[in-house]
DOMAR-435559 format. One line per field, with one value per atom (N, C-alpha, C): residue in three letters; atom name; x, y, z. Coordinates in pm, 1 decimal. Atoms other than C-alpha are relative to their C-alpha. Last residue first. Layout:
BEGIN
residuo [ALA	...]
atomo [CA	...]
X [X	...]
Y [Y	...]
Z [Z	...]
END
This chain:
BEGIN
residuo [UNK	UNK	UNK	UNK	UNK	UNK	UNK	UNK	UNK	UNK	UNK	UNK	UNK	UNK	UNK	UNK	UNK	UNK	UNK	UNK	UNK	UNK	UNK	UNK	UNK	UNK	UNK	UNK	UNK	UNK	UNK	UNK	UNK	UNK	UNK	UNK	UNK	UNK	UNK	UNK	UNK	UNK	UNK	UNK	UNK	UNK	UNK	UNK	UNK	UNK	UNK	UNK	UNK	UNK	UNK	UNK	UNK	UNK	UNK	UNK	UNK	UNK	UNK	UNK	UNK	UNK	UNK	UNK	UNK	UNK	UNK	UNK	UNK	UNK	UNK	UNK	UNK	UNK	UNK	UNK	UNK	UNK	UNK	UNK	UNK	UNK	UNK	UNK	UNK	UNK	UNK	UNK	UNK	UNK	UNK	UNK	UNK	UNK	UNK	UNK	UNK	UNK	UNK	UNK	UNK	UNK	UNK	UNK	UNK	UNK	UNK	UNK	UNK	UNK	UNK	UNK	UNK	UNK	UNK	UNK	UNK	UNK	UNK	UNK	UNK	UNK	UNK	UNK	UNK	UNK	UNK	UNK	UNK	UNK	UNK	UNK	UNK	UNK	UNK	UNK	UNK	UNK	UNK	UNK	UNK	UNK	UNK	UNK	UNK	UNK	UNK	UNK	UNK	UNK	UNK	UNK	UNK	UNK	UNK	UNK	UNK	UNK	UNK	UNK	UNK	UNK	UNK	UNK	UNK	UNK	UNK	UNK	UNK	UNK	UNK	UNK	UNK	UNK	UNK	UNK	UNK	UNK	UNK	UNK	UNK	UNK	UNK	UNK	UNK	UNK	UNK	UNK	UNK	UNK	UNK	UNK	UNK	UNK	UNK	UNK	UNK	UNK	UNK	UNK	UNK	UNK	UNK	UNK	UNK	UNK	UNK	UNK	UNK	UNK	UNK	UNK	UNK	UNK	UNK	UNK	UNK	UNK	UNK	UNK	UNK	UNK	UNK	UNK	UNK	UNK	UNK	UNK	UNK	UNK	UNK	UNK	UNK	UNK	UNK	UNK	UNK	UNK	UNK	UNK	UNK	UNK	UNK	UNK	UNK	UNK	UNK	UNK	UNK	UNK	UNK	UNK	UNK	UNK	UNK	UNK	UNK	UNK	UNK	UNK	UNK	UNK	UNK	UNK	UNK	UNK	UNK	UNK	UNK	UNK	UNK	UNK	UNK	UNK	UNK	UNK	UNK	UNK	UNK	UNK	UNK	UNK	UNK	UNK	UNK	UNK	UNK	UNK	UNK	UNK	UNK	UNK	UNK	UNK	UNK	UNK	UNK	UNK	UNK	UNK	UNK	UNK	UNK	UNK	UNK	UNK	UNK	UNK	UNK	UNK	UNK	UNK	UNK	UNK	UNK	UNK	UNK	UNK	UNK	UNK	UNK	UNK	UNK	UNK	UNK	UNK	UNK	UNK	UNK	UNK	UNK	UNK	UNK	UNK	UNK	UNK	UNK	UNK	UNK	UNK	UNK	UNK	UNK	UNK	UNK	UNK	UNK	UNK	UNK	UNK	UNK	UNK	UNK	UNK	UNK	UNK	UNK	UNK	UNK	UNK	UNK	UNK	UNK	UNK	UNK	UNK	UNK	UNK	UNK	UNK	UNK	UNK	UNK	UNK	UNK	UNK	UNK	UNK	UNK	UNK	UNK	UNK	UNK	UNK	UNK	UNK	UNK	UNK	UNK	UNK	UNK	UNK	UNK	UNK	UNK	UNK	UNK	UNK	UNK	UNK	UNK	UNK	UNK	UNK	UNK	UNK	UNK	UNK	UNK	UNK	UNK	UNK	UNK	UNK	UNK	UNK	UNK	UNK	UNK	UNK	UNK	UNK	UNK	UNK	UNK	UNK	UNK	UNK	UNK	UNK	UNK	UNK	UNK	UNK	UNK	UNK	UNK	UNK	UNK	UNK	UNK	UNK	UNK	UNK	UNK	UNK	UNK	UNK	UNK	UNK	UNK	UNK	UNK	UNK	UNK	UNK	UNK	UNK	UNK	UNK	UNK	UNK	UNK	UNK	UNK	UNK	UNK	UNK	UNK	UNK	UNK	UNK	UNK	UNK	UNK	UNK	UNK	UNK	UNK	UNK	UNK	UNK	UNK	UNK	UNK	UNK	UNK	UNK	UNK	UNK	UNK	UNK	UNK	UNK	UNK	UNK	UNK	UNK	UNK	UNK	UNK	UNK	UNK	UNK	UNK	UNK	UNK	UNK	UNK	UNK	UNK	UNK	UNK	UNK	UNK	UNK	UNK	UNK	UNK	UNK	UNK	UNK	UNK	UNK	UNK	UNK	UNK	UNK	UNK	UNK	UNK	UNK	UNK	UNK	UNK	UNK]
atomo [N	CA	C	N	CA	C	N	CA	C	N	CA	C	N	CA	C	N	CA	C	N	CA	C	N	CA	C	N	CA	C	N	CA	C	N	CA	C	N	CA	C	N	CA	C	N	CA	C	N	CA	C	N	CA	C	N	CA	C	N	CA	C	N	CA	C	N	CA	C	N	CA	C	N	CA	C	N	CA	C	N	CA	C	N	CA	C	N	CA	C	N	CA	C	N	CA	C	N	CA	C	N	CA	C	N	CA	C	N	CA	C	N	CA	C	N	CA	C	N	CA	C	N	CA	C	N	CA	C	N	CA	C	N	CA	C	N	CA	C	N	CA	C	N	CA	C	N	CA	C	N	CA	C	N	CA	C	N	CA	C	N	CA	C	N	CA	C	N	CA	C	N	CA	C	N	CA	C	N	CA	C	N	CA	C	N	CA	C	N	CA	C	N	CA	C	N	CA	C	N	CA	C	N	CA	C	N	CA	C	N	CA	C	N	CA	C	N	CA	C	N	CA	C	N	CA	C	N	CA	C	N	CA	C	N	CA	C	N	CA	C	N	CA	C	N	CA	C	N	CA	C	N	CA	C	N	CA	C	N	CA	C	N	CA	C	N	CA	C	N	CA	C	N	CA	C	N	CA	C	N	CA	C	N	CA	C	N	CA	C	N	CA	C	N	CA	C	N	CA	C	N	CA	C	N	CA	C	N	CA	C	N	CA	C	N	CA	C	N	CA	C	N	CA	C	N	CA	C	N	CA	C	N	CA	C	N	CA	C	N	CA	C	N	CA	C	N	CA	C	N	CA	C	N	CA	C	N	CA	C	N	CA	C	N	CA	C	N	CA	C	N	CA	C	N	CA	C	N	CA	C	N	CA	C	N	CA	C	N	CA	C	N	CA	C	N	CA	C	N	CA	C	N	CA	C	N	CA	C	N	CA	C	N	CA	C	N	CA	C	N	CA	C	N	CA	C	N	CA	C	N	CA	C	N	CA	C	N	CA	C	N	CA	C	N	CA	C	N	CA	C	N	CA	C	N	CA	C	N	CA	C	N	CA	C	N	CA	C	N	CA	C	N	CA	C	N	CA	C	N	CA	C	N	CA	C	N	CA	C	N	CA	C	N	CA	C	N	CA	C	N	CA	C	N	CA	C	N	CA	C	N	CA	C	N	CA	C	N	CA	C	N	CA	C	N	CA	C	N	CA	C	N	CA	C	N	CA	C	N	CA	C	N	CA	C	N	CA	C	N	CA	C	N	CA	C	N	CA	C	N	CA	C	N	CA	C	N	CA	C	N	CA	C	N	CA	C	N	CA	C	N	CA	C	N	CA	C	N	CA	C	N	CA	C	N	CA	C	N	CA	C	N	CA	C	N	CA	C	N	CA	C	N	CA	C	N	CA	C	N	CA	C	N	CA	C	N	CA	C]
X [31.1	6209.6	24.0	117.9	6383.6	-18.1	89.7	6641.9	-132.5	-58.1	6933.4	-87.5	43.8	6706.6	67.0	135.1	6758.5	-55.9	-7.4	7125.9	-136.1	-68.1	7060.8	22.6	94.5	6809.5	60.5	95.6	7058.5	-107.9	-74.8	7323.3	-91.6	-27.7	7089.2	60.7	115.9	6975.1	11.3	-49.8	7316.8	-113.0	-124.0	7255.4	44.7	1.5	6892.8	122.3	72.6	6895.8	4.3	139.7	7143.7	-52.5	87.0	7496.6	-141.9	146.4	7780.9	-81.4	87.2	8118.3	-142.5	43.6	8322.7	-84.3	90.5	8358.7	-59.3	137.2	8497.4	-97.5	17.1	8773.4	-131.9	3.4	8893.2	14.0	48.5	8798.9	-11.1	-61.8	8998.6	-38.6	-142.3	8905.5	68.3	-81.5	8533.7	141.2	-122.1	8331.0	87.8	-82.5	7976.6	114.1	-107.0	7759.0	90.3	-125.9	7434.4	91.6	-85.5	7103.9	135.1	-141.4	6823.7	65.5	-80.3	6499.7	138.0	-5.5	6321.3	76.8	119.6	6197.5	6.2	104.2	6487.5	-136.7	61.9	6734.4	-100.6	141.0	6966.2	-50.0	62.3	7318.6	-156.5	144.4	7529.9	-54.2	39.1	7890.4	-152.6	145.2	8022.6	-25.6	37.2	8390.3	-145.4	100.4	8446.1	-0.6	-4.0	8716.4	-86.7	-22.6	8617.5	5.1	36.9	8641.2	27.7	86.5	8653.6	-46.0	-66.3	8955.2	-82.6	70.7	8798.1	61.9	-84.4	9050.4	-57.9	-124.7	8892.1	88.9	19.2	8547.8	132.2	30.1	8658.0	-16.0	-129.8	8821.8	-23.7	-78.5	8501.3	130.8	56.0	8293.5	83.4	-32.8	8524.6	-57.8	-135.3	8513.9	35.4	-103.1	8143.3	132.0	39.4	7955.3	108.5	-93.2	8004.4	-60.8	-44.2	7766.5	97.0	108.3	7736.3	56.5	16.2	8028.6	-101.5	-23.5	7966.4	-22.0	-116.9	7985.8	33.5	21.1	7624.3	126.6	94.5	7666.5	-7.4	-78.1	7973.8	-89.6	-29.4	7764.8	72.7	106.0	7622.9	36.5	100.5	7962.9	-111.2	-4.1	8153.9	-111.5	123.1	8220.1	20.9	-29.8	8491.4	-134.7	33.6	8413.0	50.8	-58.2	8501.3	-28.5	-57.9	8271.7	59.0	-84.1	8136.7	77.1	-105.8	7836.1	81.2	-69.7	7585.1	114.6	-143.8	7337.4	48.5	-36.7	7018.1	136.1	111.5	6835.4	21.5	-54.3	7054.9	-112.8	-62.1	6915.0	62.1	107.4	6677.5	69.2	79.8	6964.7	-84.1	-32.9	7071.7	-81.2	123.3	7068.9	39.5	8.1	7326.9	-135.3	-17.2	7376.9	-12.4	110.3	7230.7	20.2	114.4	7482.9	-118.3	-32.3	7766.4	-124.4	14.6	7605.8	30.5	144.2	7562.6	-28.7	64.8	7926.0	-160.9	63.8	8071.1	-89.0	149.5	8288.0	-67.0	38.4	8662.0	-148.9	-62.6	8770.2	-47.2	-92.1	8527.0	54.3	73.4	8390.5	86.7	-40.2	8590.6	-89.0	-114.6	8405.3	16.4	16.5	8160.2	135.3	-53.7	8219.1	-5.9	-83.6	7980.2	57.4	-44.5	7821.7	95.2	-142.0	7656.2	32.0	-32.2	7331.9	146.1	-101.3	7217.2	4.9	68.1	6900.9	88.1	88.9	7005.9	-56.5	99.1	7318.7	-88.5	128.7	7500.9	-115.3	67.8	7801.0	-142.1	21.3	7969.8	-75.9	63.0	7961.5	-35.9	130.7	8019.8	-59.0	-15.8	8391.7	-137.5	14.3	8348.0	9.0	-112.7	8493.4	-15.2	-127.3	8256.9	119.9	12.0	7951.2	133.0	-22.5	8061.8	-3.3	-140.7	8074.4	39.0	-89.2	7747.9	145.2	-132.0	7558.2	105.5	1.5	7189.5	135.2	74.4	7180.8	9.8	-58.7	7466.8	-81.0	-130.1	7356.8	56.0	24.3	7000.5	120.7	53.1	7100.6	-24.1	-94.7	7326.8	-52.5	50.1	7069.9	104.9	74.5	7273.5	-41.7	33.2	7400.2	-95.9	133.7	7576.9	-27.0	28.3	7867.3	-145.9	143.8	8006.6	-8.8	15.6	8343.1	-156.9	131.3	8442.1	-7.4	103.5	8819.4	-133.8	32.9	9049.2	-109.6	-25.6	9215.0	-22.7	65.8	9202.0	45.3	-55.1	9300.4	-87.4	-76.7	9212.1	68.0	-116.4	9122.5	82.5	-96.9	8865.2	137.2	-48.0	8695.3	100.3	-78.0	8640.5	74.5	-122.0	8521.0	90.0	-70.2	8267.3	134.6	-64.0	8162.3	84.8	-105.1	8096.8	78.0	-113.0	7909.0	120.0	-59.5	7685.0	123.0	-69.2	7617.3	76.6	-121.4	7534.6	77.6	-100.0	7301.6	124.1	-61.6	7132.8	95.9	-96.7	7089.2	64.0	58.2	6936.6	92.9	21.5	7132.1	-76.4	147.3	7091.8	-35.1	80.8	7427.1	-149.6	95.8	7611.0	-98.5	135.4	7893.6	-102.6	52.7	8245.3	-155.3	-21.0	8350.5	-64.9	-81.6	8216.1	0.1]
Y [95.9	7574.4	48.3	-28.1	7808.0	-99.0	118.0	7651.6	21.9	123.3	7861.3	-118.3	26.6	8165.9	-130.2	63.9	8131.2	-31.5	131.7	8197.3	-69.1	74.4	8514.1	-143.4	6.5	8640.6	-84.4	98.5	8563.8	-27.4	119.7	8767.0	-114.0	28.5	9057.6	-133.2	42.9	9040.7	-33.3	-0.6	9045.5	-50.8	-84.4	9132.7	9.5	-104.8	9019.4	74.4	34.9	8685.6	104.0	-37.9	8777.4	-34.3	90.0	8723.5	59.5	-38.9	8962.9	-110.9	32.0	8801.2	40.0	-127.0	8983.0	-31.6	-65.0	8678.5	127.0	73.4	8465.0	75.9	90.0	8721.2	-62.6	134.5	8927.6	-105.1	63.4	9271.4	-148.2	-71.4	9464.3	-56.8	44.5	9201.0	65.5	-101.2	9246.5	-35.9	-10.8	8928.7	116.6	-96.4	8904.3	25.5	-35.2	8597.9	96.0	-37.1	8514.2	40.9	-50.6	8342.4	41.6	-54.2	8242.2	49.1	-36.4	8036.4	44.7	-144.2	8027.2	54.2	-59.2	7671.8	149.0	4.6	7555.0	64.5	129.5	7672.4	2.1	-0.9	7979.2	-147.1	134.5	8040.1	17.4	1.7	8356.5	-142.4	139.7	8397.4	-0.7	19.6	8752.0	-150.4	141.7	8826.2	-15.9	92.4	9199.9	-135.5	124.7	9453.9	-90.2	113.0	9798.6	-126.4	131.9	10123.8	-112.4	59.4	10450.6	-144.7	16.2	10591.5	-75.6	-83.9	10539.3	-40.3	-115.9	10402.0	77.1	47.6	10059.1	109.0	62.9	10216.5	-45.7	-108.3	10440.0	-53.3	-75.7	10150.6	105.0	89.0	9944.1	64.2	1.2	10230.8	-85.6	-130.5	10269.0	13.7	-0.1	9892.9	141.9	97.8	9875.3	19.8	139.1	10193.1	-89.2	110.0	10557.8	-127.0	64.2	10803.7	-110.8	42.2	11035.0	-61.6	-86.2	11041.3	-59.0	70.9	10856.3	80.7	-46.4	11102.1	-76.9	-133.9	11064.2	44.4	10.2	10685.1	139.3	-26.1	10734.3	5.5	-140.7	10773.7	35.4	-78.6	10427.2	152.1	-26.3	10277.3	73.1	-134.9	10144.6	19.2	-57.4	9776.6	139.6	-133.0	9590.1	62.9	-114.9	9226.2	124.3	-129.4	8883.4	117.3	-86.6	8583.7	115.2	-92.6	8283.9	81.2	-62.4	8104.4	90.2	-123.3	7878.9	49.5	-36.6	7628.7	110.6	-140.8	7451.2	18.5	-82.2	7124.8	152.1	-130.5	6938.0	79.9	31.2	6571.3	137.3	-3.0	6703.6	-20.2	123.6	6784.0	2.9	98.6	7144.8	-125.1	72.1	7354.1	-112.7	102.3	7626.9	-66.8	131.7	7825.3	-111.3	26.6	8155.0	-132.2	44.3	8139.7	-31.6	144.7	8170.1	-54.0	90.4	8478.1	-143.5	15.0	8645.5	-92.9	82.4	8574.6	-20.4	-74.9	8727.8	-93.0	14.2	8474.6	76.5	-96.3	8576.2	0.9	-137.7	8272.0	83.5	-40.0	7978.9	150.0	-89.7	7903.3	48.5	-142.9	7617.9	82.3	-24.5	7279.7	155.5	31.1	7244.8	42.6	-90.7	7242.8	-48.7	75.7	7020.3	108.3	-75.3	7198.4	-93.1	14.2	6949.1	67.0	-15.8	7054.6	-17.1	-81.4	6948.7	-4.4	-98.1	6816.2	96.4	60.9	6468.4	111.9	-90.7	6561.5	-49.0	40.8	6255.1	90.1	-114.7	6262.5	-23.6	11.3	5923.0	127.0	121.4	5872.8	-13.4	-9.7	6232.6	-124.8	11.5	6242.7	14.4	-144.7	6378.3	-6.2	-82.2	6047.1	142.6	30.8	5862.3	75.8	-42.9	6046.2	-25.4	-144.2	5977.1	64.8	-17.3	5614.5	141.1	17.9	5620.3	9.0	2.7	5779.6	-21.5	29.8	5725.5	-9.4	118.3	5697.8	-43.5	127.7	5932.3	-121.4	24.4	6186.9	-128.9	65.7	6179.9	-39.8	130.4	6252.1	-68.9	86.3	6537.9	-138.0	42.0	6713.5	-117.5	121.9	6854.5	-37.3	50.8	7198.7	-113.2	62.7	7251.5	-27.3	122.4	7489.9	-43.3	43.9	7765.2	-139.7	144.1	7935.4	-32.6	33.0	8296.8	-165.0	0.5	8320.3	-25.2	130.5	8398.5	18.3	-12.3	8724.3	-144.5	-87.2	8647.6	-8.3	-132.2	8341.0	93.4	-4.0	7975.7	139.9	79.0	7933.3	1.6	-75.1	8216.3	-71.8	-104.8	8032.7	90.1	60.5	7736.4	95.7	42.2	7954.3	-73.6	-126.3	8126.1	-38.9	-42.5	7785.7	120.7	104.7	7666.5	31.7	-33.6	7991.5	-102.4	-129.1	7943.0	31.7	34.6	7579.3	118.3	86.4	7667.4	-16.8	-87.7	7945.2	-65.6	-83.6	7699.5	98.5	72.1	7440.1	80.6	79.4	7708.8	-83.2	-61.1	7836.1	-101.4	-28.5	7675.0	63.1	131.3	7496.3	38.5	23.4	7833.4	-116.8	-13.4	7801.1	-34.2	-136.4	7882.2	17.0	-56.8	7525.4	144.7	-124.1	7335.3	88.6]
Z [108.5	1095.5	-141.1	65.6	1345.9	-123.5	-14.7	1561.7	-58.5	41.2	1436.6	23.9	132.3	1484.7	-56.5	-6.3	1863.0	-156.5	-43.2	1809.8	-2.4	109.1	1618.0	31.2	99.5	1882.3	-122.9	-37.4	2155.8	-106.1	16.6	1972.6	33.3	142.7	1935.0	-27.0	69.2	2298.5	-150.7	140.1	2469.2	-90.5	13.5	2834.8	-147.0	93.3	2842.5	-32.0	134.8	3001.1	-105.9	18.4	3275.9	-135.2	65.1	3400.2	-8.2	-4.5	3478.6	-67.6	123.1	3536.1	27.4	66.7	3813.5	-122.7	-92.9	4065.6	-73.9	2.7	3773.5	89.7	-111.4	3734.7	3.0	34.5	3439.2	114.9	-128.4	3542.8	-22.3	-114.8	3279.5	132.3	-6.4	3015.4	117.8	46.9	3090.4	19.5	-78.4	3120.6	-65.7	67.2	3000.1	99.7	-91.9	3071.8	-69.8	49.1	2896.6	111.4	-108.7	2935.7	-64.2	32.9	2708.1	126.1	-114.4	2723.8	-46.9	-7.2	2388.8	115.5	-48.9	2408.1	11.9	105.2	2172.3	46.6	22.0	2428.0	-100.6	20.6	2410.2	-1.5	24.5	2537.6	-17.8	9.8	2513.4	-29.5	26.0	2617.0	9.6	-21.0	2576.4	-31.0	58.4	2615.4	44.4	-65.4	2658.3	-68.4	67.5	2569.7	85.3	-89.1	2688.8	-82.2	47.7	2494.5	114.8	-101.1	2685.0	-40.8	-120.0	2489.9	113.3	-104.6	2155.5	135.8	-41.0	1906.0	113.3	-43.3	1866.8	55.9	-131.7	1847.3	56.7	-94.0	1557.4	134.4	-24.8	1378.7	101.4	-72.7	1405.8	41.2	-136.0	1283.9	93.8	-57.4	981.3	139.3	-45.6	921.8	57.8	45.2	899.9	58.8	-11.0	959.1	-50.6	-11.6	1013.9	11.1	113.7	875.5	7.3	88.8	1167.3	-119.2	116.6	1411.1	-94.3	114.0	1737.6	-125.4	71.1	2007.7	-108.9	68.0	2132.3	-67.4	116.7	2192.0	-72.3	124.0	2414.1	-126.0	10.6	2735.9	-128.0	65.3	2671.6	-13.9	-93.6	2746.2	-67.6	-42.0	2445.3	105.8	-37.5	2372.1	44.2	-61.5	2184.6	29.8	76.0	2112.6	73.6	-59.4	2208.1	-90.9	94.9	2128.1	71.3	-69.2	2306.4	-102.9	67.1	2153.6	91.2	-61.9	2292.7	-87.5	41.2	2168.2	67.4	-6.4	2280.6	-62.9	-59.2	2300.8	3.5	-58.0	2058.4	49.9	-126.2	2014.4	57.3	-106.5	1741.5	147.2	-3.8	1496.5	123.8	-103.0	1464.6	-3.8	-34.6	1155.1	87.7	-99.6	1097.8	10.0	64.8	787.8	89.7	87.7	926.1	-73.2	-77.6	1205.8	-93.5	-40.9	951.3	85.9	118.7	793.5	29.5	31.5	1129.4	-117.2	-97.6	1227.1	-27.0	-108.6	917.8	86.2	20.4	735.1	104.0	102.3	744.4	-30.2	-10.6	946.1	-116.0	102.3	947.2	4.6	86.6	1282.9	-109.0	3.8	1426.8	-96.3	80.2	1461.4	1.4	139.2	1746.1	-74.2	95.2	2120.1	-142.5	90.6	2314.0	-114.3	117.7	2605.6	-77.7	26.6	2848.7	-125.9	150.5	2995.9	-18.1	55.2	3345.8	-157.3	74.5	3494.0	-65.4	105.0	3616.9	-83.9	35.3	3819.9	-114.6	-60.0	3948.6	-52.1	-43.6	3716.7	58.8	-140.7	3704.1	53.4	-47.2	3329.9	138.1	-64.1	3243.9	57.4	-151.6	3177.2	68.9	-50.6	2812.6	155.7	58.9	2674.2	59.4	-68.3	2910.7	-47.3	-145.8	2792.8	72.3	9.2	2427.9	138.6	40.1	2497.8	1.4	-125.2	2693.4	-43.8	55.0	2398.5	112.1	145.8	2450.5	-60.2	24.1	2840.9	-145.1	-69.3	2922.2	-43.7	66.7	2651.7	66.5	125.2	2769.8	-61.2	-29.6	3127.8	-124.8	-60.4	3011.7	26.4	-134.6	2788.2	54.3	-4.3	2501.5	135.7	-134.5	2429.4	-5.8	-5.3	2098.6	152.0	-73.5	2131.2	-14.8	0.6	1905.7	72.8	-24.8	1967.8	3.6	-42.0	1841.4	5.8	105.6	1785.9	76.3	57.4	2084.2	-112.1	139.8	2174.7	-68.4	78.4	2552.1	-144.9	8.0	2746.1	-99.6	126.1	2681.7	-6.0	-10.6	3058.3	-131.5	-90.4	3029.2	4.7	90.0	2739.3	73.4	98.5	2967.3	-92.6	-79.9	3251.9	-99.3	-27.9	3007.6	73.8	129.3	2877.3	22.1	18.6	3237.7	-135.9	-82.0	3303.3	-10.2	45.2	3006.0	80.2	127.0	3101.6	-54.7	-28.8	3456.1	-118.2	-59.2	3340.5	33.9	107.5	3106.6	58.6	81.6	3383.6	-110.5	107.2	3595.7	-66.0	131.5	3895.6	-97.4	-0.1	4243.3	-134.5	20.8	4195.3	-12.9	-110.9	4159.4	-41.1	45.5	3907.2	115.0	-1.7	4025.8	-46.5	-120.7	4111.1	18.1	31.2	3829.8	123.5]
END
């Protein structure tokens, strides 16, 4: 992948690959869930699938391959949906990309008391300092996590922020899909 630093960890590369894929689809997209599988293991155990994904000639031995899952059911809250997921052993991690509205920390003090749910969402949507963001968060079974955040107003691969702690709540929710 051209915009992914080769020195980055396999999880960081997978998260950035998913971010680039989502970017190619444009904005105003539904959330997308991905299983992360070990590329070398996929090539050896599922050569047909690896060929279908274009991985049969890939030289990298420490990579992760994102495999997009079925569409997340419309109208079902994301946290409830994530609570229904159980991954097979071959899945070493998972990732989710989702778009949201975000306010800067300076706006926290101006949130009217008692707002929650739809009313809070409407208030944020009407706030002049709101930012549209696409968050891509990936976690591994061993607890490793990484994320990428892209602002709609700075929609360029060179402007993507990355870091393990950028979206901790979503990372926690994804990690919980691996709990026994």
